[in-house]
C-alpha positions, 0 to 999 in steps of 0.5 A: 651429062655426068658429074665429071662434065660439071667438073667433079671427078669421083674416080680421082676423089676415090684414089685420093681418099684411098691414099689418105686412108693409108697415110692416116692409119700410120698415125693410129693407136689403140684408142682409134676405134674406126678406120677413116671413111666413116661419117665420123671419127671414133676415139676412145677416152679410156684411160684418161683421168676422171678430171680430164678436160678436153681442149679443142682448137681449129685453124688454117694455113692462111695465104702461105698456101699461095707460096705452095701454089706458086712453087708447086710444093705441097708437102710442108703446109700440112705439117704447118697446119698440125703444128700450129694447132698442136701449139695452140692447145699446148699453151694450156698444158694439153696433150694432143689426142686426135686431129681432123683436116678439111681440104677443098680444091677446084680440081682433085689431083690425087698426087697433090692431095697425097703430098698435103695429107702426107705432111699432116700425117707426118706431123701427127705422128711426131706429136703422138696425135691420131689423124682420125678423119676429115673432109676432102671436097672438090668444088669446081668454079669455087677455087682457081685452078691448082689452088685449094684451102686447108684447115684442121681441128685438134682435140687434146686433154689436160687434167683440170688442176693442170690447166695453164690459163695465166692465172698464176702469173705475177709481177716479177715473173720472167719471160723466156722466148723460144725461136721461130723458124721464120714467118710460121703461118702468119703475116704472109699477106703483108710479106707477099705484098712487100716482097713479091708485088712491090719489089718483084722478087721471084720466089726462086731468087737466091737472097744472100742475106737469107742464105737460100731462095725467097721461096724456101724461106717463106715455106720454112715450117711452122715449128711444133714446140710440144716436145720442148714443153712436155717435160716442163708441163709434167713438172708444173714449172710454167705460169704461162705460155704464149703461142706467137701467131697473128698479132705478134707479141703485142696482141697475143701476150695480153690474152693470158695476162691476169688483172694487174699484170703487164709484160715488159719486153726488151727489144734487142734481147734476141736476134731478129731473123733476116727475113723480118728485117728485109720486109721492114726495110723494103716495105718501109713497115713501121716497127709497131706494125712489124711487132703486131703482124709477125713473130719477129723470131720468137715463136713461143714465150714461157712465163716463169716464176723466179723460183722455177727459172733455174730449173726451166733454163737448165731443162732447156739447156739440157735439151739443147733448145735455144732461148732468150730472156726477153722480158719480165712481168710488171705491174700494170694493165694487161698489155705489152710494154716495149723497152730497149735493151 
């Protein structure tokens, strides 16, 4: 009996890893010291300031992968993974340095692996981040046929004096919202239950209100905000940044609020994309649950002092970035208070 008889195809894995090497090399810069394939990735910190602090985060794509499986489209979920991680460290003012991914599947399919990692590499290049390694595991009997799991780890840096942790937030600060491109990578378990299981909408079905098929809507990319944030961070114009992921505005915002500060967010101050209204209506999902599960069209919020508000809004307008004034910081316990516009 051979390893292949047990379901592990070493030759397929070798072909997949050769393609991964090619894709990863496209993200390399001068700080990458070793090729992909060693037992660890090597990255030089030469040139960083003496007070540089490393910032790390790890995440996955969640059950959005189920949509990719069903449609046999795998080129976007890798980018989703990277963009999510880039945003998570960017909220602290950190610039991405390098990324590692973990891909586990029941049966190695080199084409699918190349699609996934191609998305990872594409997003890494866009963020100026090197893909220096990872793990690709074939685990027959552990994952269903044609399914896989995907996770990643990012490391970035920020000068200690430039760390954004919310400590500068004060009552009177303004909350600006930046648009999401859809569900991003959160709330898919509820969305799938409502749309696919309860209402039996097919992923290939065009939905008039969405302007495209349900599958295309649900695979809409998780947006990276790094290029928008970078010039604002360099000028030190932001008191706080919140990445609106699982938990929505309700649970993510308090994570950076200091003692004595509460966020008052005005419902109706931004346009909610049709996909969220569709889920709420068909699933009879209470508004409270929608706000705690989905981003509701706001992928990131910026908390800005009155003094810097004009400069921030001018910078966003100059970059042709859409944004809305969605609330303010008031006195209270660290939490979110919703008000109607």
